[in-house]
LUMLO-123595 format. One record per atom (N, C-alpha, C): residue number from 0; residue in one letter; chain; atom name; x, y, z. Coordinates in Angstrom, 2 decimals. Example, Ala and Ser with C-alpha at 12.3 -4.5 7.8 and 13.67 -1.06 7.14 Angstrom:
<rs>
{k:0	r:A	c:A	a:N	x:13.19	y:-5.69	z:7.80}
{k:0	r:A	c:A	a:CA	x:12.30	y:-4.50	z:7.80}
{k:0	r:A	c:A	a:C	x:13.20	y:-3.30	z:7.80}
{k:1	r:S	c:A	a:N	x:12.85	y:-2.25	z:7.08}
{k:1	r:S	c:A	a:CA	x:13.67	y:-1.06	z:7.14}
{k:1	r:S	c:A	a:C	x:12.90	y:0.03	z:7.87}
</rs>
This chain:
<rs>
{k:0	r:X	c:A	a:N	x:23.81	y:42.17	z:6.96}
{k:0	r:X	c:A	a:CA	x:24.14	y:42.96	z:8.12}
{k:0	r:X	c:A	a:C	x:25.13	y:42.26	z:9.00}
{k:1	r:X	c:A	a:N	x:25.66	y:43.03	z:9.94}
{k:1	r:X	c:A	a:CA	x:26.64	y:42.51	z:10.88}
{k:1	r:X	c:A	a:C	x:26.48	y:43.25	z:12.20}
{k:2	r:X	c:A	a:N	x:26.74	y:42.55	z:13.28}
{k:2	r:X	c:A	a:CA	x:26.76	y:43.17	z:14.61}
{k:2	r:X	c:A	a:C	x:28.22	y:43.38	z:14.99}
{k:3	r:X	c:A	a:N	x:28.58	y:44.63	z:15.22}
{k:3	r:X	c:A	a:CA	x:29.95	y:44.97	z:15.60}
{k:3	r:X	c:A	a:C	x:30.20	y:44.58	z:17.07}
{k:4	r:X	c:A	a:N	x:31.46	y:44.50	z:17.47}
{k:4	r:X	c:A	a:CA	x:31.76	y:44.09	z:18.86}
{k:4	r:X	c:A	a:C	x:31.07	y:44.93	z:19.93}
{k:5	r:X	c:A	a:N	x:30.77	y:46.20	z:19.62}
{k:5	r:X	c:A	a:CA	x:30.09	y:47.04	z:20.61}
{k:5	r:X	c:A	a:C	x:28.57	y:46.89	z:20.59}
{k:6	r:X	c:A	a:N	x:28.05	y:45.97	z:19.75}
{k:6	r:X	c:A	a:CA	x:26.61	y:45.72	z:19.68}
{k:6	r:X	c:A	a:C	x:25.89	y:46.49	z:18.59}
{k:7	r:X	c:A	a:N	x:26.60	y:47.36	z:17.89}
{k:7	r:X	c:A	a:CA	x:26.01	y:48.16	z:16.83}
{k:7	r:X	c:A	a:C	x:25.62	y:47.26	z:15.66}
{k:8	r:X	c:A	a:N	x:24.39	y:47.43	z:15.18}
{k:8	r:X	c:A	a:CA	x:23.92	y:46.71	z:13.99}
{k:8	r:X	c:A	a:C	x:24.23	y:47.57	z:12.78}
{k:9	r:X	c:A	a:N	x:24.98	y:47.00	z:11.84}
{k:9	r:X	c:A	a:CA	x:25.35	y:47.72	z:10.64}
{k:9	r:X	c:A	a:C	x:24.85	y:46.95	z:9.43}
{k:10	r:X	c:A	a:N	x:24.15	y:47.66	z:8.54}
{k:10	r:X	c:A	a:CA	x:23.67	y:47.09	z:7.28}
{k:10	r:X	c:A	a:C	x:24.31	y:47.91	z:6.18}
{k:11	r:X	c:A	a:N	x:25.22	y:47.30	z:5.44}
{k:11	r:X	c:A	a:CA	x:26.00	y:48.05	z:4.46}
{k:11	r:X	c:A	a:C	x:26.83	y:49.09	z:5.20}
{k:12	r:X	c:A	a:N	x:26.71	y:50.34	z:4.79}
{k:12	r:X	c:A	a:CA	x:27.45	y:51.41	z:5.47}
{k:12	r:X	c:A	a:C	x:26.57	y:52.17	z:6.46}
{k:13	r:X	c:A	a:N	x:25.35	y:51.67	z:6.70}
{k:13	r:X	c:A	a:CA	x:24.40	y:52.36	z:7.59}
{k:13	r:X	c:A	a:C	x:24.34	y:51.68	z:8.95}
{k:14	r:X	c:A	a:N	x:24.30	y:52.49	z:9.99}
{k:14	r:X	c:A	a:CA	x:24.10	y:52.00	z:11.35}
{k:14	r:X	c:A	a:C	x:22.61	y:52.01	z:11.64}
{k:15	r:X	c:A	a:N	x:22.11	y:50.91	z:12.17}
{k:15	r:X	c:A	a:CA	x:20.69	y:50.77	z:12.48}
{k:15	r:X	c:A	a:C	x:20.49	y:51.02	z:13.97}
{k:16	r:X	c:A	a:N	x:19.65	y:52.00	z:14.30}
{k:16	r:X	c:A	a:CA	x:19.40	y:52.33	z:15.71}
{k:16	r:X	c:A	a:C	x:18.10	y:51.73	z:16.21}
{k:17	r:X	c:A	a:N	x:17.09	y:51.60	z:15.33}
{k:17	r:X	c:A	a:CA	x:15.78	y:51.09	z:15.72}
{k:17	r:X	c:A	a:C	x:15.34	y:50.02	z:14.73}
{k:18	r:X	c:A	a:N	x:14.86	y:48.90	z:15.28}
{k:18	r:X	c:A	a:CA	x:14.30	y:47.82	z:14.46}
{k:18	r:X	c:A	a:C	x:12.81	y:47.76	z:14.77}
{k:19	r:X	c:A	a:N	x:11.97	y:47.99	z:13.75}
{k:19	r:X	c:A	a:CA	x:10.52	y:47.94	z:13.92}
{k:19	r:X	c:A	a:C	x:10.00	y:46.70	z:13.22}
{k:20	r:X	c:A	a:N	x:9.32	y:45.85	z:13.97}
{k:20	r:X	c:A	a:CA	x:8.81	y:44.59	z:13.43}
{k:20	r:X	c:A	a:C	x:7.39	y:44.77	z:12.93}
{k:21	r:X	c:A	a:N	x:7.21	y:44.83	z:11.61}
{k:21	r:X	c:A	a:CA	x:5.88	y:44.84	z:11.02}
{k:21	r:X	c:A	a:C	x:5.38	y:43.41	z:10.86}
{k:22	r:X	c:A	a:N	x:6.30	y:42.47	z:10.83}
{k:22	r:X	c:A	a:CA	x:5.98	y:41.05	z:10.66}
{k:22	r:X	c:A	a:C	x:6.87	y:40.28	z:11.62}
{k:23	r:X	c:A	a:N	x:6.79	y:38.96	z:11.54}
{k:23	r:X	c:A	a:CA	x:7.61	y:38.14	z:12.41}
{k:23	r:X	c:A	a:C	x:6.85	y:37.61	z:13.60}
{k:24	r:X	c:A	a:N	x:5.53	y:37.68	z:13.53}
{k:24	r:X	c:A	a:CA	x:4.69	y:37.23	z:14.65}
{k:24	r:X	c:A	a:C	x:4.27	y:35.77	z:14.51}
{k:25	r:X	c:A	a:N	x:4.63	y:35.16	z:13.40}
{k:25	r:X	c:A	a:CA	x:4.21	y:33.80	z:13.12}
{k:25	r:X	c:A	a:C	x:5.38	y:33.02	z:12.54}
{k:26	r:X	c:A	a:N	x:5.45	y:31.73	z:12.83}
{k:26	r:X	c:A	a:CA	x:6.50	y:30.92	z:12.21}
{k:26	r:X	c:A	a:C	x:6.46	y:30.97	z:10.67}
{k:27	r:X	c:A	a:N	x:5.29	y:31.26	z:10.12}
{k:27	r:X	c:A	a:CA	x:5.18	y:31.38	z:8.66}
{k:27	r:X	c:A	a:C	x:5.99	y:32.55	z:8.12}
{k:28	r:X	c:A	a:N	x:6.31	y:33.51	z:8.99}
{k:28	r:X	c:A	a:CA	x:7.11	y:34.66	z:8.59}
{k:28	r:X	c:A	a:C	x:8.59	y:34.32	z:8.46}
{k:29	r:X	c:A	a:N	x:8.96	y:33.11	z:8.83}
{k:29	r:X	c:A	a:CA	x:10.35	y:32.66	z:8.78}
{k:29	r:X	c:A	a:C	x:10.44	y:31.38	z:7.95}
{k:30	r:X	c:A	a:N	x:10.26	y:31.49	z:6.63}
{k:30	r:X	c:A	a:CA	x:10.21	y:30.29	z:5.79}
{k:30	r:X	c:A	a:C	x:11.54	y:29.56	z:5.62}
{k:31	r:X	c:A	a:N	x:12.66	y:30.26	z:5.87}
{k:31	r:X	c:A	a:CA	x:13.95	y:29.59	z:5.71}
{k:31	r:X	c:A	a:C	x:14.90	y:30.01	z:6.84}
{k:32	r:X	c:A	a:N	x:16.02	y:29.39	z:6.86}
{k:32	r:X	c:A	a:CA	x:17.03	y:29.68	z:7.89}
{k:32	r:X	c:A	a:C	x:17.54	y:31.13	z:7.77}
{k:33	r:X	c:A	a:N	x:17.49	y:31.70	z:6.59}
{k:33	r:X	c:A	a:CA	x:17.97	y:33.07	z:6.38}
{k:33	r:X	c:A	a:C	x:17.16	y:34.06	z:7.21}
{k:34	r:X	c:A	a:N	x:15.85	y:33.89	z:7.27}
{k:34	r:X	c:A	a:CA	x:15.00	y:34.79	z:8.07}
{k:34	r:X	c:A	a:C	x:15.28	y:34.63	z:9.56}
{k:35	r:X	c:A	a:N	x:15.50	y:33.40	z:10.00}
{k:35	r:X	c:A	a:CA	x:15.82	y:33.18	z:11.41}
{k:35	r:X	c:A	a:C	x:17.17	y:33.81	z:11.76}
{k:36	r:X	c:A	a:N	x:18.15	y:33.70	z:10.86}
{k:36	r:X	c:A	a:CA	x:19.46	y:34.31	z:11.10}
{k:36	r:X	c:A	a:C	x:19.35	y:35.83	z:11.17}
{k:37	r:X	c:A	a:N	x:18.53	y:36.41	z:10.30}
{k:37	r:X	c:A	a:CA	x:18.33	y:37.86	z:10.31}
{k:37	r:X	c:A	a:C	x:17.69	y:38.30	z:11.63}
{k:38	r:X	c:A	a:N	x:16.69	y:37.55	z:12.09}
{k:38	r:X	c:A	a:CA	x:16.03	y:37.89	z:13.35}
{k:38	r:X	c:A	a:C	x:17.02	y:37.81	z:14.51}
{k:39	r:X	c:A	a:N	x:17.83	y:36.75	z:14.53}
{k:39	r:X	c:A	a:CA	x:18.82	y:36.59	z:15.59}
{k:39	r:X	c:A	a:C	x:19.81	y:37.75	z:15.56}
{k:40	r:X	c:A	a:N	x:20.25	y:38.14	z:14.37}
{k:40	r:X	c:A	a:CA	x:21.18	y:39.25	z:14.23}
{k:40	r:X	c:A	a:C	x:20.60	y:40.52	z:14.82}
{k:41	r:X	c:A	a:N	x:19.35	y:40.80	z:14.52}
{k:41	r:X	c:A	a:CA	x:18.70	y:42.00	z:15.07}
{k:41	r:X	c:A	a:C	x:18.57	y:41.91	z:16.58}
{k:42	r:X	c:A	a:N	x:18.17	y:40.73	z:17.09}
{k:42	r:X	c:A	a:CA	x:17.96	y:40.56	z:18.53}
{k:42	r:X	c:A	a:C	x:19.26	y:40.67	z:19.31}
{k:43	r:X	c:A	a:N	x:20.38	y:40.20	z:18.75}
{k:43	r:X	c:A	a:CA	x:21.63	y:40.25	z:19.50}
{k:43	r:X	c:A	a:C	x:22.28	y:41.63	z:19.44}
{k:44	r:X	c:A	a:N	x:21.78	y:42.51	z:18.59}
{k:44	r:X	c:A	a:CA	x:22.34	y:43.85	z:18.50}
{k:44	r:X	c:A	a:C	x:21.82	y:44.74	z:19.63}
{k:45	r:X	c:A	a:N	x:22.42	y:45.91	z:19.76}
{k:45	r:X	c:A	a:CA	x:21.97	y:46.86	z:20.76}
{k:45	r:X	c:A	a:C	x:20.92	y:47.82	z:20.19}
{k:46	r:X	c:A	a:N	x:20.49	y:47.61	z:18.95}
{k:46	r:X	c:A	a:CA	x:19.45	y:48.46	z:18.36}
{k:46	r:X	c:A	a:C	x:18.17	y:48.32	z:19.19}
{k:47	r:X	c:A	a:N	x:17.41	y:49.39	z:19.26}
{k:47	r:X	c:A	a:CA	x:16.13	y:49.37	z:19.99}
{k:47	r:X	c:A	a:C	x:15.14	y:48.56	z:19.17}
{k:48	r:X	c:A	a:N	x:14.48	y:47.60	z:19.82}
{k:48	r:X	c:A	a:CA	x:13.49	y:46.77	z:19.13}
{k:48	r:X	c:A	a:C	x:12.09	y:47.22	z:19.49}
{k:49	r:X	c:A	a:N	x:11.24	y:47.31	z:18.49}
{k:49	r:X	c:A	a:CA	x:9.86	y:47.74	z:18.71}
{k:49	r:X	c:A	a:C	x:8.93	y:46.80	z:17.93}
{k:50	r:X	c:A	a:N	x:8.17	y:45.95	z:18.58}
{k:50	r:X	c:A	a:CA	x:8.14	y:45.74	z:20.02}
{k:50	r:X	c:A	a:C	x:9.33	y:44.92	z:20.48}
{k:51	r:X	c:A	a:N	x:9.59	y:44.98	z:21.79}
{k:51	r:X	c:A	a:CA	x:10.65	y:44.16	z:22.37}
{k:51	r:X	c:A	a:C	x:10.23	y:42.70	z:22.26}
{k:52	r:X	c:A	a:N	x:11.17	y:41.79	z:22.42}
{k:52	r:X	c:A	a:CA	x:10.84	y:40.37	z:22.32}
{k:52	r:X	c:A	a:C	x:9.81	y:39.97	z:23.37}
{k:53	r:X	c:A	a:N	x:9.84	y:40.60	z:24.54}
{k:53	r:X	c:A	a:CA	x:8.85	y:40.29	z:25.59}
{k:53	r:X	c:A	a:C	x:7.45	y:40.63	z:25.13}
{k:54	r:X	c:A	a:N	x:7.27	y:41.84	z:24.59}
{k:54	r:X	c:A	a:CA	x:5.95	y:42.24	z:24.09}
{k:54	r:X	c:A	a:C	x:5.56	y:41.45	z:22.86}
{k:55	r:X	c:A	a:N	x:6.55	y:41.13	z:22.06}
{k:55	r:X	c:A	a:CA	x:6.30	y:40.33	z:20.86}
{k:55	r:X	c:A	a:C	x:5.72	y:38.97	z:21.25}
{k:56	r:X	c:A	a:N	x:6.34	y:38.32	z:22.23}
{k:56	r:X	c:A	a:CA	x:5.88	y:36.99	z:22.67}
{k:56	r:X	c:A	a:C	x:4.54	y:37.04	z:23.38}
{k:57	r:X	c:A	a:N	x:4.31	y:38.06	z:24.21}
{k:57	r:X	c:A	a:CA	x:3.07	y:38.12	z:24.98}
{k:57	r:X	c:A	a:C	x:1.87	y:38.30	z:24.05}
{k:58	r:X	c:A	a:N	x:2.11	y:38.75	z:22.83}
{k:58	r:X	c:A	a:CA	x:1.02	y:38.90	z:21.86}
{k:58	r:X	c:A	a:C	x:0.67	y:37.61	z:21.13}
{k:59	r:X	c:A	a:N	x:1.41	y:36.54	z:21.38}
{k:59	r:X	c:A	a:CA	x:1.11	y:35.28	z:20.70}
{k:59	r:X	c:A	a:C	x:0.01	y:34.52	z:21.43}
{k:60	r:X	c:A	a:N	x:-0.77	y:33.80	z:20.68}
{k:60	r:X	c:A	a:CA	x:-1.92	y:33.10	z:21.24}
{k:60	r:X	c:A	a:C	x:-1.50	y:32.10	z:22.33}
{k:61	r:X	c:A	a:N	x:-0.42	y:31.34	z:22.11}
{k:61	r:X	c:A	a:CA	x:-0.01	y:30.32	z:23.07}
{k:61	r:X	c:A	a:C	x:0.38	y:30.95	z:24.41}
{k:62	r:X	c:A	a:N	x:1.12	y:32.04	z:24.37}
{k:62	r:X	c:A	a:CA	x:1.51	y:32.71	z:25.62}
{k:62	r:X	c:A	a:C	x:0.27	y:33.26	z:26.31}
{k:63	r:X	c:A	a:N	x:-0.65	y:33.82	z:25.56}
{k:63	r:X	c:A	a:CA	x:-1.89	y:34.35	z:26.14}
{k:63	r:X	c:A	a:C	x:-2.69	y:33.22	z:26.80}
{k:64	r:X	c:A	a:N	x:-2.72	y:32.04	z:26.17}
{k:64	r:X	c:A	a:CA	x:-3.40	y:30.90	z:26.77}
{k:64	r:X	c:A	a:C	x:-2.77	y:30.54	z:28.10}
{k:65	r:X	c:A	a:N	x:-1.45	y:30.51	z:28.15}
{k:65	r:X	c:A	a:CA	x:-0.76	y:30.16	z:29.38}
{k:65	r:X	c:A	a:C	x:-0.99	y:31.21	z:30.47}
{k:66	r:X	c:A	a:N	x:-0.99	y:32.47	z:30.10}
{k:66	r:X	c:A	a:CA	x:-1.20	y:33.53	z:31.09}
{k:66	r:X	c:A	a:C	x:-2.63	y:33.57	z:31.60}
{k:67	r:X	c:A	a:N	x:-3.56	y:33.04	z:30.82}
{k:67	r:X	c:A	a:CA	x:-4.98	y:33.05	z:31.22}
{k:67	r:X	c:A	a:C	x:-5.33	y:31.89	z:32.16}
{k:68	r:X	c:A	a:N	x:-4.43	y:30.94	z:32.35}
{k:68	r:X	c:A	a:CA	x:-4.70	y:29.82	z:33.23}
{k:68	r:X	c:A	a:C	x:-4.78	y:30.30	z:34.68}
{k:69	r:X	c:A	a:N	x:-5.66	y:29.67	z:35.47}
{k:69	r:X	c:A	a:CA	x:-5.76	y:30.08	z:36.88}
{k:69	r:X	c:A	a:C	x:-4.48	y:29.77	z:37.64}
</rs>
């Protein structure tokens, strides 16, 4: 895939409007640099992300631990 100058995410000849994350909640989901590059490509695009990175992070155990502190 590639991100065009206007922020459009293009994979082959298809424009991607929505990115839905079924996985990617754990570092184990990114075994090589290729997966990290793909995630960065999606995040830097203007495609709608579901969940957004904010919601994605708030669902992690470490962030929840920090938010639960007094």
